[in-house]
C-alpha positions as CSV (number, residue, x, y, z in Angstrom):
1,X,0.0,0.0,0.0
2,X,2.9,2.4,0.8
3,X,4.3,1.9,-2.7
4,X,1.0,3.1,-4.2
5,X,1.1,6.2,-2.1
6,X,4.7,7.0,-2.9
7,X,4.0,6.5,-6.6
8,X,1.0,8.9,-6.4
9,X,3.1,11.5,-4.5
10,X,5.8,11.4,-7.3
11,X,3.2,11.8,-10.0
12,X,1.7,14.8,-8.1
13,X,5.2,16.3,-7.7
14,X,5.7,16.1,-11.5
15,X,2.3,17.8,-12.1
16,X,3.2,20.5,-9.6
17,X,6.6,21.0,-11.2
18,X,5.0,21.5,-14.6
19,X,2.6,24.0,-13.2
20,X,5.4,25.8,-11.5
21,X,7.5,26.2,-14.6
22,X,4.5,27.3,-16.7
23,X,3.7,29.9,-14.1
24,X,7.3,31.2,-14.1
25,X,6.8,32.2,-17.8
26,X,3.0,32.8,-18.0
27,X,1.9,33.6,-14.5
28,X,0.1,34.0,-12.2
29,X,2.7,34.4,-9.6
30,X,0.7,32.8,-6.8
31,X,1.0,29.5,-8.7
32,X,4.8,29.8,-8.3
33,X,4.5,30.4,-4.6
34,X,2.2,27.4,-4.3
35,X,3.8,24.9,-6.6
36,X,7.5,25.4,-6.1
37,X,7.5,24.4,-2.4
38,X,4.7,21.9,-3.0
39,X,6.9,20.0,-5.5
40,X,9.8,19.5,-3.1
41,X,7.4,18.9,-0.2
42,X,5.7,16.0,-2.1
43,X,9.1,14.5,-2.9
44,X,10.0,14.8,0.7
45,X,6.9,13.1,1.8
46,X,7.4,10.3,-0.7
47,X,11.0,9.8,0.5
48,X,9.8,9.7,4.1
49,X,7.2,7.0,3.3
50,X,9.4,4.8,1.1
51,X,11.4,1.7,2.1
52,X,14.9,2.0,3.5
53,X,17.3,-0.2,1.5
54,X,20.2,2.2,2.1
55,X,20.4,1.7,5.9
56,X,19.3,3.9,8.8
57,X,21.8,6.7,8.3
58,X,21.0,6.9,4.7
59,X,17.3,6.7,5.3
60,X,17.4,9.5,7.8
61,X,19.8,11.9,6.0
62,X,17.9,12.0,2.7
63,X,14.6,13.4,4.0
64,X,16.5,15.9,6.2
65,X,18.3,17.1,3.0
66,X,15.0,17.4,1.2
67,X,13.7,19.5,4.1
68,X,16.6,21.9,3.9
69,X,16.0,22.0,0.1
70,X,12.4,22.9,0.7
71,X,13.6,25.8,2.9
72,X,16.0,26.9,0.1
73,X,13.2,26.8,-2.4
74,X,11.1,29.1,-0.2
75,X,14.0,31.6,0.2
76,X,14.8,31.7,-3.5
77,X,11.2,32.3,-4.6
78,X,10.2,35.0,-2.2
79,X,10.3,38.7,-3.3
80,X,13.6,40.5,-2.5
81,X,17.1,39.1,-2.6
82,X,17.2,36.1,-0.2
83,X,19.9,34.3,-2.2
84,X,22.3,33.9,0.6
85,X,19.8,32.2,3.0
86,X,18.8,30.0,0.1
87,X,22.4,29.2,-0.6
88,X,22.9,28.3,3.0
89,X,19.9,26.1,3.0
90,X,21.0,24.1,0.0
91,X,24.5,23.9,1.4
92,X,23.0,22.2,4.5
93,X,21.0,19.9,2.2
94,X,24.2,18.8,0.4
95,X,25.9,18.1,3.7
96,X,23.0,15.8,4.5
97,X,23.4,14.1,1.1
98,X,27.2,13.8,1.7
99,X,26.4,12.0,5.0
100,X,24.0,9.7,3.3
101,X,26.2,8.9,0.3
102,X,29.3,8.3,2.6
103,X,27.5,5.9,4.9
104,X,28.9,2.4,4.5
105,X,31.6,3.4,1.9
106,X,35.3,4.1,1.8
107,X,36.8,7.5,1.1
108,X,37.8,6.5,-2.5
109,X,39.9,8.6,-4.8
110,X,39.6,6.8,-8.1
111,X,40.4,9.0,-11.1
112,X,37.0,8.5,-12.8
113,X,35.0,9.7,-9.8
114,X,37.3,12.6,-8.9
115,X,39.0,14.1,-12.0
116,X,35.8,14.9,-14.0
117,X,34.3,16.9,-11.1
118,X,37.6,18.7,-10.4
119,X,37.9,19.6,-14.1
120,X,34.3,20.8,-14.2
121,X,34.8,23.1,-11.2
122,X,38.0,24.4,-12.7
123,X,36.2,25.3,-16.0
124,X,33.0,26.8,-14.4
125,X,34.6,28.9,-11.7
126,X,36.6,31.2,-14.0
127,X,33.4,31.9,-16.0
128,X,31.6,33.0,-12.9
129,X,34.4,34.5,-10.8
130,X,34.5,38.0,-12.4
131,X,30.8,38.4,-11.9
132,X,30.4,37.2,-8.3
133,X,31.4,40.4,-6.5
134,X,30.8,40.0,-2.7
135,X,29.5,36.5,-3.3
136,X,32.9,35.0,-4.2
137,X,33.5,33.2,-0.9
138,X,29.9,31.8,-0.4
139,X,29.8,30.6,-4.0
140,X,33.2,29.1,-3.8
141,X,32.3,27.2,-0.6
142,X,29.0,26.1,-2.1
143,X,30.7,24.9,-5.3
144,X,33.1,22.8,-3.3
145,X,30.4,21.3,-1.2
146,X,28.1,20.4,-4.1
147,X,31.0,18.9,-6.1
148,X,31.9,16.9,-3.0
149,X,28.3,15.7,-2.8
150,X,28.5,14.5,-6.4
151,X,31.8,12.9,-5.8
152,X,30.5,10.9,-2.8
153,X,27.5,9.7,-4.8
154,X,29.8,8.5,-7.6
155,X,32.1,6.8,-5.1
156,X,29.1,5.0,-3.6
157,X,28.0,3.8,-7.0
158,X,31.6,2.8,-7.8
159,X,32.0,0.8,-4.6
160,X,28.5,-0.6,-4.0
161,X,26.8,-0.7,-7.4
162,X,23.1,-1.4,-7.5
163,X,20.1,0.6,-8.6
164,X,19.9,2.8,-5.5
165,X,23.5,4.0,-5.9
166,X,23.0,4.6,-9.6
167,X,19.9,6.7,-8.9
168,X,21.8,8.7,-6.3
169,X,24.7,9.3,-8.6
170,X,22.5,10.4,-11.5
171,X,20.5,12.7,-9.1
172,X,23.7,14.3,-7.8
173,X,25.0,15.0,-11.3
174,X,21.7,16.5,-12.3
175,X,21.9,18.7,-9.1
176,X,25.3,20.0,-10.2
177,X,23.8,20.7,-13.7
178,X,20.8,22.6,-12.2
179,X,22.9,24.7,-9.9
180,X,25.3,25.5,-12.7
181,X,22.4,26.7,-14.8
182,X,21.2,28.8,-11.9
183,X,24.6,30.3,-11.3
184,X,25.1,31.2,-15.0
185,X,21.6,32.8,-15.1
186,X,22.1,34.8,-11.9
187,X,25.8,35.8,-12.2
188,X,26.9,35.6,-15.8
189,X,23.9,36.5,-18.0
190,X,20.2,35.8,-17.8
191,X,18.8,33.6,-20.5
192,X,15.1,32.8,-21.5
193,X,15.2,29.1,-21.0
194,X,16.8,29.4,-17.5
195,X,13.8,28.4,-15.4
196,X,12.9,25.4,-17.6
197,X,16.5,24.1,-17.5
198,X,17.0,24.9,-13.8
199,X,13.8,23.4,-12.5
200,X,13.6,20.3,-14.8
201,X,17.1,19.2,-13.7
202,X,16.4,20.2,-10.1
203,X,13.2,18.2,-9.8
204,X,14.7,15.2,-11.6
205,X,17.7,15.4,-9.2
206,X,15.6,15.5,-6.1
207,X,13.3,12.7,-7.3
208,X,16.2,10.4,-8.1
209,X,17.9,11.1,-4.8
210,X,14.7,10.5,-3.0
211,X,14.1,7.2,-4.9
212,X,17.6,6.1,-3.9
213,X,16.4,6.1,-0.3
């Protein structure tokens, strides 16, 4: 019975995500305020109701990370510039995900899990750096943490294999893609497809990470 409920919650989250993205472009604004947090909230509820193949630490850390993500969604959608609190909320979420992905695994420094992420960060940071202004240190810290999160997810998949670890790794990489799209839109140059790209990769990332738990 629980499986049917979680499936329904994921379907509702997808519907909410579509309504949110549509409202970002066509309005009304109240749909954004309703559907953006609702999407993450539904994914959080689905993760909390699901089974726990990853172990107790994993099972606990993923919903907490989703709760911090929900807080970040609220900060980023509200009027005014609440980017720094939103950044802090998502940083806390990634620390939760790092805790989950590291549970039951070795440190691991294999080239294929480490070098691509290091190279990606080394390519993206110079593009953003001249435009960051006073946000240089927070963004640098955040970039280090999210890349560490993706690295731990890849290490988990490399060491443990299995569908859950694969879902987590794919979700982590999509999270990096989403936040990269957000950073380029905010700091480099706004572009019309930003919300579609940011939110589609973000929702997919959170769903895959939730499904891994």
